[in-house]
C-alpha positions in Angstrom: 0.0 0.0 0.1 1.4 3.4 -1.1 -1.5 5.4 0.4 -2.5 6.5 -3.1 -5.6 5.9 -5.1 -3.3 3.7 -7.4 -3.4 1.1 -4.5 -6.7 0.0 -6.4 -5.3 -2.1 -9.1 -6.4 -1.2 -12.5 -6.6 2.6 -12.0 -3.7 5.2 -13.6 -3.6 8.8 -13.0 -2.2 11.3 -15.4 -1.3 14.8 -14.3 -0.5 18.1 -16.4 -0.2 21.6 -15.7 0.8 25.0 -17.2 2.9 27.2 -14.7 2.2 30.4 -16.6 -1.5 30.0 -16.6 -1.4 28.4 -13.1 -3.6 25.5 -13.7 -3.8 21.9 -14.6 -5.7 18.8 -15.4 -6.0 15.2 -14.0 -7.1 12.3 -15.8 -8.4 9.0 -14.0 -8.0 6.1 -16.6 -9.4 2.6 -15.6 -8.0 -0.3 -17.5 -11.4 -1.4 -18.3 -14.8 0.3 -18.2 -15.4 1.0 -14.6 -18.7 1.2 -12.6 -19.3 4.9 -11.6 -21.6 6.8 -9.7 -21.6 10.6 -8.7 -22.8 13.0 -5.8 -22.9 16.7 -6.2 -23.2 18.7 -2.9 -21.9 22.3 -3.8 -24.0 25.0 -5.0 -21.9 25.9 -7.9 -20.9 23.0 -9.5 -19.3 22.6 -13.0 -19.8 19.2 -14.5 -20.1 16.9 -17.4 -22.0 13.5 -17.8 -23.5 13.5 -14.3 -27.1 13.5 -15.5 -26.3 10.4 -17.5 -24.9 8.7 -14.2 -28.0 9.4 -12.3 -30.9 7.0 -11.2 -32.7 7.5 -14.6 -29.6 7.6 -16.8 -28.3 5.1 -19.2 -24.6 4.9 -18.2 -23.1 2.8 -15.5 -19.5 2.5 -16.4 -17.1 5.2 -17.9 -14.0 5.1 -19.7 -12.3 7.8 -18.0 -12.8 10.8 -15.5 -11.4 14.3 -15.8 -10.8 16.8 -13.2 -9.7 20.2 -14.2 -9.2 23.9 -13.2 -10.4 26.8 -15.3 -13.8 26.8 -14.5 -16.1 26.4 -17.4 -13.3 26.6 -19.8 -11.8 23.4 -18.0 -14.4 21.2 -19.5 -12.5 21.3 -22.9 -10.0 18.8 -21.0 -12.6 16.2 -21.1 -13.7 16.8 -24.8 -10.0 16.3 -25.7 -9.7 13.2 -23.7 -13.0 11.8 -25.3 -11.5 12.5 -28.7 -8.2 10.8 -27.9 -9.9 7.7 -26.5 -12.1 7.5 -29.3 -9.3 7.6 -31.9 -7.9 4.6 -30.0 -11.2 2.8 -30.4 -12.0 3.0 -26.8 -15.7 3.5 -26.0 -19.2 2.1 -26.3 -20.0 0.9 -29.9 -23.4 2.3 -30.8 -23.3 0.9 -34.3 -20.8 -0.9 -36.5 -18.1 1.1 -38.2 -17.7 3.7 -39.7 -19.8 4.8 -36.7 -17.4 6.1 -34.2 -17.3 4.6 -30.8 -18.4 6.8 -27.7 -16.1 7.3 -24.9 -17.9 8.1 -21.4 -15.7 10.7 -19.9 -17.5 12.5 -16.9 -15.8 15.6 -15.6 -15.7 18.2 -12.8 -14.0 21.6 -12.8 -12.6 24.0 -9.9 -12.3 27.7 -10.1 -8.8 28.9 -10.2 -9.2 31.7 -12.7 -8.3 34.4 -10.0 -5.2 32.9 -8.7 -2.8 35.3 -10.4 -2.0 33.3 -13.6 -2.1 34.5 -17.2 -5.6 33.9 -18.3 -5.4 35.9 -21.5 -5.9 32.9 -23.5 -8.3 34.4 -26.0 -10.0 31.9 -28.2 -7.7 29.2 -27.2 -7.7 28.2 -23.7 -5.2 25.6 -22.7 -7.3 23.0 -21.4 -7.8 20.8 -24.5 -3.9 20.6 -24.6 -3.7 20.0 -20.9 -6.2 17.3 -21.2 -4.1 15.5 -24.0 -1.0 16.1 -22.1 -2.6 14.4 -18.7 -3.7 11.4 -20.8 -0.2 11.1 -22.2 1.4 11.1 -18.8 -0.8 8.4 -17.4 2.2 5.9 -16.9 4.1 8.7 -14.8 4.4 8.5 -11.0 1.6 10.3 -9.3 2.5 13.7 -7.9 0.6 15.4 -5.1 0.4 19.1 -3.9 1.1 21.3 -6.9 0.1 18.9 -9.5 -2.7 18.3 -12.1 -6.0 19.8 -11.3 -4.7 21.0 -8.0 -1.7 23.1 -9.4 -3.5 26.5 -9.2 -5.9 25.6 -6.2 -6.3 27.5 -3.1 -7.9 26.2 0.3 -9.5 29.2 2.0 -6.5 31.6 1.8 -3.9 28.9 1.9 -2.4 27.0 -1.1 -4.6 24.1 -2.4 -3.4 21.1 -4.0 -3.8 17.4 -5.3 -3.9 14.9 -2.5 -4.6 11.1 -2.2 -5.1 8.5 0.5 -6.1 5.1 0.8 -7.4 2.6 3.5 -8.1 -1.2 3.9 -11.5 -2.4 5.2 -11.0 -6.1 5.6 -10.0 -7.4 2.2 -11.3 -4.3 0.5 -9.4 -1.1 -0.5 -11.0 2.4 -0.4 -9.0 5.2 -1.6 -9.5 8.8 -2.8 -8.0 11.6 -5.0 -9.1 15.1 -4.2 -8.3 18.5 -5.8 -8.8 20.8 -3.0 -10.0 24.2 -3.6 -12.5 25.1 -1.1 -13.9 28.3 0.1 -13.5 27.2 3.9 -10.2 26.5 5.5 -8.7 23.2 6.1 -7.2 24.5 9.4 -8.6 25.0 12.9 -9.1 28.8 13.5 -5.8 30.5 14.8 -3.8 27.1 14.5 -1.6 25.2 11.8 -3.7 21.9 12.8 -5.9 20.4 10.3 -9.5 19.9 11.0 -8.9 16.4 9.8 -6.2 15.6 12.3 -7.9 12.7 14.2 -8.0 10.8 11.0 -4.4 11.4 10.1 -2.3 8.4 9.7 1.6 8.2 10.0 2.1 11.6 10.0 0.9 12.2 6.5 0.0 15.9 6.8 2.5 16.9 9.4 1.0 15.4 12.7 0.2 18.7 14.2 -2.5 18.2 17.0 -4.7 21.1 18.5 -3.4 23.3 21.3 -4.2 22.3 24.8 -7.6 23.7 26.0 -8.2 24.9 22.4 -11.8 26.5 22.0 -13.3 27.5 18.6 -12.8 31.0 17.5 -14.3 32.8 14.4 -12.1 32.1 11.3 -10.4 35.0 9.6 -8.9 32.5 6.9 -11.8 31.5 4.5 -12.7 32.9 1.1 -15.7 34.3 2.3 -14.4 37.8 2.7 -13.1 38.1 -0.8 -16.0 36.4 -2.6 -19.2 37.9 -3.9 -20.4 35.5 -6.7 -21.0 32.0 -7.3 -18.7 29.3 -8.6 -15.5 30.5 -7.1 -14.3 27.5 -5.4 -14.7 23.8 -5.0 -13.6 20.5 -3.9 -13.5 17.7 -6.5 -12.5 14.2 -6.8 -12.8 10.7 -7.0 -13.4 7.8 -4.4 -12.5 4.4 -5.6 -12.8 0.9 -4.3 -12.4 -2.7 -5.5 -15.5 -3.9 -3.7 -18.2 -5.5 -5.8 -21.1 -3.2 -5.6 -24.1 -2.1 -7.6 -24.2 1.2 -9.0 -27.0 2.1 -6.3 -24.6 1.1 -3.6 -21.6 3.0 -5.3 -23.9 6.1 -5.3 -24.3 5.7 -1.5 -20.5 5.5 -1.3 -20.1 8.8 -3.0 -22.7 10.4 -0.9 -21.0 9.0 2.3 -17.6 10.4 0.9 -18.8 13.9 0.7 -18.8 13.7 4.5 -15.1 13.8 4.2 -15.1 17.3 2.9 -17.0 18.5 6.1 -14.5 16.7 8.2 -11.7 18.4 6.7 -13.0 21.9 5.9 -15.3 24.5 7.6 -17.6 25.9 6.2 -18.2 23.2 3.4 -20.8 22.5 0.7 -21.5 26.4 0.7 -23.3 27.9 -2.3 -19.8 29.2 -3.5 -18.4 25.6 -3.7 -19.1 23.2 -6.5 -18.3 20.0 -4.3 -18.5 17.0 -6.6 -17.3 13.4 -5.8 -17.3 10.5 -8.3 -17.3 7.0 -7.2 -15.6 4.3 -8.9 -15.6 0.4 -8.5 -13.2 -2.0 -10.3 -15.4 -4.7 -8.9 -12.8 -7.2 -8.3 -13.2 -7.8 -4.4 -16.5 -9.8 -3.2 -17.9 -8.5 0.0 -19.1 -10.7 2.8 -21.9 -10.2 5.3 -25.0 -7.9 5.3 -25.0 -5.5 2.6 -26.1 -2.6 4.4 -23.7 -2.9 7.2 -20.9 -3.4 4.7 -21.7 -0.5 2.7 -21.9 1.6 5.7 -18.4 0.4 6.7 -17.0 1.3 3.2 -18.9 4.8 3.3 -17.2 5.7 6.6 -13.8 4.8 5.4 -14.7 6.7 1.9 -15.2 9.8 4.2 -11.9 9.3 6.0 -10.1 9.0 2.9 -11.5 12.0 1.3 -10.7 14.0 4.5 -7.0 12.6 4.5 -6.7 13.2 0.6 -7.7 16.9 0.9 -5.7 17.7 3.9 -2.7 15.7 2.3 -3.1 17.7 -1.0 -3.1 21.1 1.0 0.1 20.0 3.0 1.9 18.8 0.0 1.4 22.1 -1.8 
């Protein structure tokens, strides 16, 4: 176990960034179409293909997931990844050739357009290029912090970043990959202690603990004093498992995983955030015991790895 989402066998991650623009893209690529569900909690989300993954939607399995900066412009990254996969023949065959295959590539974006980078891209935003570059880097070692979709992120008034964590629940692995760009702060007010400190493993984000006799105080390190419009922040990411779940059960995992944001950031799920969590399963590991109990245990683990991944991304940045 490397304490990364790649502890789930069959998942690869590619990152790319543009240091001048101060933004980036992350691609999650399963070896085979992966069972997928999604949960959206923030009030200002920017997404693609989430309706198709809903209860009344047609789609259960996806060919890739894209996380990107750039707000609405970042959705171009998913289009580029879709085109690249389609050119490889990866996708659903709706009809025989010459009808092209249809890769399913859901995506979520975060707002990093006010971080000081050069956003004067005119009619050629960099995100299609970054999507292709991230897909091309799929075999590179996974970098955390200032990497991929977390490259230009901010968490409250601190640098944000890309983080990952994993946990074992019996024979099952649960892991998360999070691009942390929330309105709220990941630190307890007046300290350098992460809100998620009770869940930390092996000092993965610094090992700082609350001061003795700590009492809550009004936070001054959130973006709320700076923001006046929607869509200005977001936590986006993927929680993954190898458990054999139905899509309905996987959707519950995504719902419970969102609690990890509240465990790591205050305030969370605000009207100014676009908090979106995709849940993936490679369906390799059978589950024992009553299903509701097993799903509850996996969902609790999913919340913990999201909280840890978010904090780890900020710490690494």
